[in-house]
C-alpha positions as CSV (number, residue, x, y, z in Angstrom):
1,M,-94.9,-130.6,17.7
2,L,-91.7,-131.5,19.4
3,K,-89.8,-131.4,16.1
4,Q,-91.4,-128.0,15.3
5,Q,-90.3,-126.5,18.7
6,L,-86.7,-127.8,18.1
7,R,-86.6,-126.2,14.7
8,L,-87.7,-122.8,16.2
9,M,-85.1,-123.1,18.9
10,E,-82.4,-123.8,16.3
11,Q,-83.5,-120.7,14.3
12,K,-83.3,-118.6,17.5
13,L,-79.8,-120.0,18.3
14,D,-78.7,-119.2,14.7
15,R,-80.0,-115.6,15.0
16,L,-78.2,-115.2,18.4
17,Q,-75.0,-116.6,16.9
18,Q,-75.2,-114.2,14.0
19,Q,-75.8,-111.3,16.4
20,T,-72.9,-112.2,18.6
21,T,-70.6,-112.5,15.6
22,A,-71.8,-109.1,14.3
23,N,-71.3,-107.5,17.7
24,T,-67.8,-109.0,18.0
25,N,-66.8,-107.8,14.5
26,A,-68.2,-104.3,15.3
27,A,-66.2,-104.2,18.6
28,A,-63.1,-105.3,16.8
29,S,-63.5,-102.8,14.1
30,A,-64.1,-100.0,16.6
31,K,-61.0,-101.1,18.6
32,N,-58.9,-101.2,15.4
33,A,-60.2,-97.7,14.4
34,A,-59.3,-96.3,17.8
35,A,-55.8,-97.8,17.7
36,S,-55.4,-96.5,14.2
37,A,-56.5,-93.0,15.2
38,K,-54.1,-93.1,18.2
39,A,-51.2,-94.1,16.0
40,D,-52.1,-91.4,13.5
41,A,-52.2,-88.8,16.3
42,K,-48.8,-89.9,17.5
43,M,-47.4,-89.7,14.0
44,A,-48.9,-86.3,13.5
45,A,-47.5,-85.1,16.8
46,A,-44.0,-86.5,15.9
47,N,-44.2,-84.9,12.5
48,A,-45.2,-81.6,14.1
49,Q,-42.3,-81.7,16.5
50,A,-39.9,-82.6,13.7
51,A,-41.1,-79.5,11.8
52,I,-40.4,-77.2,14.8
53,P,-36.6,-76.5,15.4
54,V,-35.4,-77.7,18.8
55,K,-33.7,-74.9,20.8
56,G,-30.2,-76.0,21.7
57,P,-27.2,-74.3,23.5
58,V,-26.3,-70.9,22.1
59,A,-22.8,-70.7,20.6
60,P,-20.6,-67.9,22.0
61,P,-20.4,-64.8,19.7
62,E,-17.2,-64.6,17.6
63,A,-16.7,-60.9,18.6
64,I,-17.9,-58.5,21.3
65,V,-18.2,-54.8,20.7
66,T,-17.7,-52.4,23.6
67,M,-17.2,-48.7,24.0
68,P,-14.7,-48.1,26.9
69,G,-14.4,-44.4,27.3
70,N,-16.5,-44.0,24.2
71,R,-13.8,-45.6,22.1
72,P,-15.1,-48.3,19.7
73,T,-13.5,-51.6,20.6
74,I,-14.0,-55.1,19.2
75,C,-12.7,-58.1,21.1
76,T,-13.1,-61.9,20.8
77,S,-15.1,-63.5,23.6
78,D,-11.9,-64.8,25.2
79,N,-10.5,-61.2,25.2
80,L,-7.3,-62.4,23.7
81,N,-7.7,-60.4,20.5
82,C,-8.8,-56.8,20.3
83,V,-8.8,-53.8,18.0
84,A,-9.8,-50.3,18.9
85,I,-10.2,-47.1,16.9
86,V,-8.3,-44.1,18.4
87,S,-8.6,-40.5,17.5
88,R,-7.9,-37.0,18.7
89,V,-8.3,-33.4,17.4
90,H,-6.6,-30.4,18.9
91,F,-7.7,-27.2,17.2
92,D,-5.9,-24.0,18.4
93,A,-6.7,-20.3,17.8
94,G,-4.8,-17.3,19.3
95,G,-2.8,-14.2,18.8
96,Y,0.4,-12.4,20.0
97,N,1.5,-9.1,21.2
98,Y,5.1,-9.4,20.1
99,R,7.6,-6.6,20.9
100,P,11.1,-7.0,19.4
101,N,13.8,-5.2,21.3
102,S,15.7,-4.0,18.3
103,A,15.9,-4.1,14.5
104,A,18.4,-6.9,14.8
105,T,15.8,-9.2,16.4
106,I,14.7,-12.1,14.3
107,P,11.8,-12.4,13.7
108,Q,10.3,-8.9,13.8
109,R,6.7,-10.1,14.3
110,L,4.6,-13.2,15.0
111,D,1.4,-14.0,13.2
112,D,-2.0,-14.6,14.7
113,G,-4.3,-17.3,13.4
114,V,-5.4,-20.9,13.9
115,N,-3.7,-24.3,13.8
116,V,-4.9,-27.8,13.6
117,R,-2.3,-28.9,16.1
118,R,-3.1,-32.6,16.1
119,A,-5.6,-34.5,14.0
120,R,-4.8,-38.2,14.6
121,I,-6.7,-41.4,13.8
122,G,-5.5,-44.9,14.0
123,V,-5.9,-48.4,15.4
124,V,-4.5,-50.0,18.5
125,G,-5.0,-53.5,19.6
126,K,-3.6,-56.9,20.7
127,F,-3.6,-60.5,19.4
128,L,-2.9,-63.8,21.0
129,G,-3.1,-62.1,24.4
130,D,0.6,-61.0,24.6
131,W,1.2,-59.1,21.4
132,N,0.2,-55.4,21.1
133,Y,0.4,-53.0,18.2
134,S,-0.4,-49.5,17.2
135,L,-0.7,-47.6,13.9
136,V,-1.6,-43.9,14.2
137,Y,-1.4,-41.2,11.5
138,D,-1.4,-37.5,12.3
139,F,-3.0,-35.2,9.7
140,G,-2.4,-32.1,12.0
141,G,0.4,-29.6,12.2
142,A,-1.4,-27.2,9.8
143,S,0.9,-24.3,10.7
144,D,3.7,-26.4,12.1
145,G,4.3,-27.5,8.5
146,F,5.1,-30.9,7.0
147,A,8.5,-31.3,5.6
148,S,9.0,-32.8,2.1
149,T,11.7,-34.0,-0.2
150,A,10.8,-31.5,-2.9
151,S,13.4,-29.0,-4.0
152,V,14.1,-26.2,-6.5
153,N,17.6,-25.9,-7.8
154,G,18.9,-28.0,-5.0
155,A,17.1,-26.0,-2.3
156,S,14.6,-27.9,-0.2
157,V,11.0,-26.5,-0.3
158,G,7.9,-27.3,1.6
159,F,9.6,-26.9,5.0
160,L,8.3,-24.8,7.8
161,P,10.2,-24.4,11.1
162,G,9.4,-27.2,13.5
163,G,7.4,-29.1,11.0
164,A,7.0,-32.9,11.2
165,V,8.7,-34.8,8.4
166,S,6.0,-37.6,8.3
167,G,2.5,-38.2,9.5
168,V,3.2,-41.6,10.8
169,E,3.2,-40.9,14.6
170,N,3.0,-44.5,15.8
171,A,3.7,-47.8,14.1
172,F,5.1,-50.3,16.5
173,L,4.8,-53.9,17.8
174,S,5.1,-54.8,21.5
175,Y,5.4,-58.2,23.3
176,T,4.2,-58.3,26.9
177,G,4.4,-62.1,27.7
178,F,7.3,-61.7,30.1
179,K,6.4,-60.8,33.7
180,P,9.6,-60.8,35.7
181,F,10.0,-59.7,39.3
182,G,6.2,-59.6,39.8
183,G,5.8,-56.8,37.3
184,K,4.9,-56.3,33.7
185,M,7.4,-56.0,30.9
186,A,7.1,-54.8,27.3
187,I,9.6,-55.4,24.5
188,E,8.8,-53.1,21.6
189,G,10.1,-51.6,18.5
190,G,9.0,-49.4,15.5
191,V,7.9,-45.8,15.3
192,M,7.0,-44.7,18.8
193,D,6.2,-41.8,21.2
194,L,8.9,-42.6,23.7
195,P,8.1,-42.1,27.4
196,Y,11.3,-40.2,28.0
197,T,10.9,-37.3,30.5
198,L,7.8,-37.0,32.7
199,D,6.2,-34.3,30.5
200,E,6.6,-36.4,27.3
201,A,5.3,-39.6,29.1
202,T,2.1,-37.6,29.8
203,S,-0.4,-37.9,26.9
204,S,-1.0,-34.6,25.0
205,N,-4.7,-35.1,25.9
206,D,-3.8,-34.8,29.6
207,L,-1.4,-31.8,29.7
208,L,-2.2,-28.9,32.0
209,F,-1.2,-26.4,29.2
210,M,-1.6,-26.3,25.4
211,E,2.2,-27.0,24.9
212,R,4.9,-28.6,26.9
213,A,7.7,-26.5,28.4
214,S,10.5,-25.6,26.0
215,A,13.3,-27.2,28.0
216,G,11.6,-30.6,27.6
217,I,10.9,-30.1,23.9
218,V,14.5,-29.2,23.2
219,A,15.7,-32.3,25.1
220,T,13.3,-34.8,23.4
221,N,13.9,-33.5,19.9
222,I,17.6,-34.6,20.1
223,A,17.0,-38.3,20.1
224,A,13.5,-39.0,21.5
225,G,10.0,-37.5,21.2
226,D,7.1,-38.3,18.8
227,F,7.6,-39.9,15.4
228,R,10.9,-41.5,16.6
229,S,12.2,-44.9,15.3
230,A,13.2,-46.9,18.4
231,F,13.6,-50.4,19.9
232,G,13.8,-51.2,23.6
233,S,12.0,-52.4,26.7
234,R,10.2,-51.1,29.8
235,W,9.3,-52.8,33.0
236,Y,6.8,-51.6,35.6
237,N,4.6,-52.4,38.5
238,D,2.2,-50.3,40.7
239,T,5.2,-48.5,42.2
240,F,8.3,-48.5,39.9
241,W,9.0,-47.9,36.2
242,A,12.2,-48.4,34.3
243,G,12.9,-48.4,30.6
244,A,15.6,-48.0,27.9
245,Y,15.5,-47.6,24.1
246,V,17.9,-47.4,21.2
247,T,16.7,-44.6,18.9
248,G,17.2,-43.7,15.3
249,P,16.0,-40.8,13.1
250,A,12.4,-39.5,13.0
251,T,10.0,-40.9,10.4
252,G,10.4,-39.3,7.0
253,A,14.1,-38.3,7.5
254,I,15.7,-38.1,4.1
255,H,17.9,-41.2,3.2
256,S,19.9,-39.8,0.3
257,A,23.7,-40.1,0.1
258,S,23.9,-39.7,-3.7
259,S,22.1,-36.6,-4.5
260,V,22.2,-33.0,-3.4
261,N,18.5,-32.5,-4.3
262,P,18.2,-32.5,-1.3
263,A,21.0,-34.0,0.7
264,G,20.3,-36.7,3.3
265,T,20.9,-36.0,7.0
266,T,20.3,-39.5,8.5
267,E,22.4,-42.2,10.1
268,Q,21.5,-40.8,13.5
269,Y,21.3,-43.1,16.5
270,G,21.2,-42.7,20.3
271,V,20.0,-44.2,23.6
272,V,17.5,-42.9,26.1
273,A,16.8,-44.3,29.6
274,R,14.4,-43.4,32.4
275,A,13.7,-44.7,35.9
276,A,10.9,-43.4,38.1
277,G,8.2,-44.4,40.6
278,Q,5.7,-43.4,43.2
279,I,7.6,-43.3,46.5
280,L,4.4,-42.3,48.3
281,S,0.9,-43.4,47.4
282,D,-2.4,-43.1,49.2
283,K,-6.0,-42.5,48.3
284,D,-5.6,-38.7,48.9
285,Y,-2.0,-38.0,48.0
286,S,1.0,-39.3,46.1
287,L,4.7,-38.4,45.3
288,H,6.6,-39.3,42.2
289,L,10.4,-39.0,41.6
290,G,12.5,-40.0,38.7
291,G,15.6,-39.4,36.6
292,D,16.3,-39.5,32.8
293,A,19.4,-39.7,30.6
294,Q,19.8,-39.3,26.8
295,F,22.9,-40.0,24.7
296,L,23.1,-38.9,21.1
297,I,25.9,-41.3,19.9
298,Q,25.8,-40.4,16.2
299,P,24.4,-37.0,15.3
300,P,22.7,-36.5,11.9
301,H,25.3,-36.8,9.2
302,N,25.1,-35.0,5.8
303,L,27.0,-37.4,3.5
304,I,27.0,-34.9,0.7
305,A,28.6,-32.0,2.5
306,G,30.5,-34.3,4.9
307,S,29.2,-32.4,7.9
308,Q,27.7,-33.3,11.3
309,T,25.5,-30.6,12.9
310,L,23.0,-30.4,15.7
311,T,20.5,-27.6,16.3
312,L,18.7,-26.9,19.6
313,S,15.7,-24.7,19.3
314,D,12.0,-24.2,20.2
315,R,9.0,-21.9,19.6
316,P,7.6,-19.8,22.4
317,E,5.5,-22.6,24.0
318,L,2.7,-22.0,21.5
319,R,2.2,-23.2,17.9
320,I,0.0,-20.6,16.2
321,D,3.1,-19.2,14.6
322,P,5.8,-21.8,14.0
323,T,8.8,-19.4,14.1
324,T,11.5,-20.2,16.6
325,L,12.6,-17.5,19.0
326,I,15.6,-19.3,20.7
327,S,18.0,-21.3,18.6
328,T,21.7,-22.4,18.7
329,G,21.7,-22.5,15.0
330,A,23.5,-25.5,13.4
331,I,26.3,-26.4,15.8
332,A,29.2,-27.5,13.6
333,N,31.2,-30.7,14.1
334,A,28.8,-32.0,16.7
335,S,30.1,-35.4,17.5
336,A,27.8,-36.4,20.4
337,A,25.4,-34.9,23.0
338,Q,24.0,-35.9,26.4
339,V,21.1,-34.7,28.4
340,Y,20.5,-35.5,32.1
341,S,17.3,-34.6,34.0
342,L,15.4,-35.0,37.2
343,E,11.7,-35.1,37.6
344,A,9.2,-34.7,40.4
345,A,5.4,-34.7,40.6
346,G,2.6,-35.4,43.1
347,N,-0.9,-34.5,44.2
348,Y,-2.8,-33.8,47.3
349,G,-6.5,-34.2,46.5
350,P,-7.3,-31.7,43.8
351,L,-3.9,-30.0,44.0
352,F,-1.3,-31.2,41.5
353,F,2.3,-30.2,41.0
354,Q,5.1,-31.2,38.5
355,G,8.6,-30.1,37.6
356,E,11.7,-31.1,35.7
357,Y,15.3,-29.8,35.2
358,F,17.6,-30.5,32.3
359,W,21.4,-30.3,31.8
360,F,22.7,-30.4,28.2
361,N,26.2,-31.2,26.9
362,V,27.2,-31.0,23.2
363,E,30.6,-32.4,22.1
364,R,32.3,-30.8,19.1
365,N,35.0,-33.3,18.1
366,A,33.8,-34.5,14.7
367,A,36.7,-34.6,12.2
368,T,34.8,-33.2,9.2
369,G,37.4,-30.8,8.0
370,L,35.1,-27.9,8.9
371,P,36.0,-25.5,11.7
372,P,35.9,-25.5,14.6
373,I,37.4,-29.0,15.0
374,G,37.9,-30.0,18.6
375,A,36.2,-26.9,20.0
376,P,35.2,-26.9,23.7
377,N,32.0,-28.7,24.7
378,L,28.8,-26.6,25.0
379,K,26.7,-26.7,28.1
380,F,23.1,-25.5,28.4
381,E,20.3,-25.9,31.0
382,G,16.6,-25.4,31.4
383,G,13.6,-26.5,33.4
384,Y,10.0,-25.8,34.5
385,A,7.7,-25.9,37.5
386,Q,4.0,-26.1,37.3
387,A,0.9,-26.6,39.5
388,G,-2.8,-27.0,39.0
389,Y,-5.9,-27.0,41.2
390,V,-9.2,-28.6,40.2
391,L,-11.9,-26.3,41.5
392,T,-14.5,-29.1,41.4
393,G,-12.5,-31.5,43.5
394,E,-11.4,-34.2,41.1
395,S,-7.8,-35.5,41.1
396,H,-5.2,-36.5,38.4
397,P,-4.9,-40.3,38.5
398,Y,-1.5,-42.0,38.3
399,N,-0.7,-44.2,35.2
400,S,1.8,-46.8,36.2
401,A,2.3,-48.1,32.6
402,S,4.0,-44.7,31.7
403,A,4.9,-43.4,35.2
404,S,3.0,-40.2,34.7
405,Y,-0.3,-38.6,35.7
406,G,-3.5,-38.7,33.6
407,G,-6.2,-36.3,32.9
408,I,-9.3,-35.3,34.8
409,V,-12.5,-37.3,34.4
410,P,-15.4,-35.0,35.5
411,A,-17.5,-36.4,38.3
412,N,-20.5,-34.5,36.8
413,P,-20.2,-34.1,33.0
414,F,-21.7,-31.1,31.5
415,S,-25.4,-31.6,30.7
416,L,-28.1,-29.0,30.5
417,G,-30.7,-31.6,31.3
418,G,-28.8,-33.2,34.1
419,G,-27.4,-30.1,35.7
420,G,-23.8,-31.1,35.6
421,W,-21.1,-28.5,34.8
422,G,-18.1,-30.7,34.2
423,A,-14.7,-30.1,35.9
424,W,-12.8,-26.8,36.1
425,E,-9.1,-26.4,36.7
426,I,-6.7,-23.5,37.1
427,A,-3.0,-23.9,36.5
428,G,0.3,-21.9,36.4
429,R,3.8,-22.6,35.1
430,Y,7.2,-21.0,35.1
431,S,9.7,-22.3,32.5
432,M,13.2,-21.3,31.5
433,I,15.8,-22.4,29.0
434,D,19.3,-21.0,28.5
435,L,21.0,-21.7,25.1
436,N,23.9,-19.4,25.7
437,D,27.4,-20.7,26.3
438,R,30.9,-19.2,25.9
439,V,29.5,-15.9,24.6
440,G,32.2,-13.4,23.9
441,S,34.3,-16.0,22.1
442,A,34.3,-17.1,18.5
443,V,33.6,-20.7,19.6
444,G,30.6,-19.7,21.7
445,V,26.9,-20.0,21.0
446,A,24.3,-17.2,21.6
447,G,21.1,-19.1,21.3
448,G,19.3,-16.9,23.8
449,R,17.6,-17.3,27.2
450,Q,13.8,-17.6,27.2
451,T,11.6,-17.2,30.3
452,V,7.8,-17.9,30.0
453,Y,5.0,-17.5,32.5
454,T,1.8,-19.3,31.6
455,M,-1.6,-19.2,33.3
456,A,-4.4,-21.6,32.2
457,L,-8.1,-22.3,32.7
458,N,-9.2,-25.8,31.7
459,W,-12.9,-26.8,31.3
460,Y,-13.3,-30.6,31.2
461,I,-16.8,-30.8,29.6
462,N,-16.8,-34.6,29.8
463,R,-14.2,-37.3,29.6
464,N,-13.8,-36.8,25.8
465,V,-14.1,-33.0,25.3
466,R,-12.0,-30.2,26.9
467,L,-11.6,-26.4,26.3
468,M,-8.3,-24.9,27.2
469,F,-7.6,-21.2,27.7
470,D,-3.9,-20.1,28.0
471,Y,-2.2,-16.7,28.6
472,L,1.5,-16.5,28.1
473,H,4.0,-13.8,29.0
474,G,7.5,-14.3,27.7
475,D,10.9,-12.7,27.6
476,V,13.8,-13.6,25.3
477,V,17.2,-12.2,26.0
478,K,19.5,-12.7,23.0
479,Q,22.6,-11.0,21.6
480,I,23.2,-10.7,17.9
481,S,26.1,-13.2,17.9
482,P,28.5,-14.9,20.3
483,T,30.9,-11.9,19.9
484,N,28.4,-9.1,19.4
485,V,26.5,-8.2,22.5
486,G,23.9,-6.1,20.6
487,D,20.3,-6.7,21.8
488,A,18.4,-9.1,19.6
489,G,15.7,-10.2,22.1
490,A,12.0,-9.7,22.4
491,K,9.1,-9.7,24.8
492,F,5.7,-11.1,24.0
493,D,2.2,-11.8,25.4
494,A,-0.1,-14.4,23.8
495,V,-3.7,-15.5,24.3
496,A,-4.8,-18.9,22.9
497,M,-7.7,-21.3,23.1
498,R,-7.8,-25.0,22.3
499,T,-10.8,-27.2,21.5
500,Q,-9.8,-30.8,22.3
501,V,-11.8,-34.0,21.3
502,A,-10.2,-37.4,22.0
503,F,-11.3,-41.0,22.1
């Protein structure tokens, strides 16, 4: 019995041992399965994260596009390199009531019509921070007329009075890295619109009238103005401006010393200088004064005919008809010329005024073998005074980089939805130029004396669009020749309108 009981107990112990082993193996298997599942989950999560891109720091853009004044401009993020597209269109329309004083008057009539006065497009910009450049082409001058080198039987064709000889209006490089005396300095050269005279330093987009006064036009055409090859420098700060340039011929001048088809009239060079500044400046008022000097050292030289001539002339402060009314004709044996002028401008709130006066001197000492050699110098004069009043209260801002006043930016641009009506301005100008000297003698010049009164109404629709309305009344007193006092003058009235779009 005892043996039987021991055998049963051994059997129970064996069964308990087997159960315990089975339970232990099951627990181990479960633990291993859980650990494996956890590892698989970690791996899956890691794989999932690896499949999703991790968001890192955003790299700065290579270029930033902006629209200052609605002008498309692209700059690098450090603002050291920029390029902008510039453009302007000035479309004129108008007519004349022209009344010649006699049958000897030239011309006998002026033509009504339209004129794409300016149609410019180009690029301006900077690189490496201190280098600036400009390339602007003008497709305008529809009735001003582009000159050409074409000819028939030796006579040049394709020329209209006052026409530009090239469409390249600006093509220059400027360095502004030097900043002496606490100001800014630019050393520049190429084809430029020189800031000589206050009226010329003012952008054509910002003029009170459709055209500049004749006295200033005659002065700048000698050795400055638009389309002029030049090299020089200007320095300025918030108060003062000073600059000087060596100038050459205008772009497109004919370089031909070996052919009469047509003959070249280049080898011209001169110097222009200007100093100006705001002697009074406040939030509500300012006063600007300055002086200018121009020296034509070598007049245009015709190497075929062996002559040196200089012509001073202008149209009646409007460009619908390109015909000149006052002109000295080609002054023979012109060896040099000088122009001196004074300028003044200022504003008091919406009231603006500006004026300049010019003294001309032409020397006739060129030994060309053509009379009159060593003739007395010729002296002419001219000037203008103008004023404007902005009815809507805006003021003309001062531009220290050119020592001139800018245009009006309407406080409330025209908008039918917004209720704005833009800015409105009225203006008036008196201008005079006298191209007569030594009349009554064979060595005199009877270029005529022109007086023009202009009234204007300007509507600044927004900062980019303006409509201009001008009325002109003019009187030209001119004799047939220096020794013939016969009347060859004229009176005229003109009405014109300009649509201006500029960016």
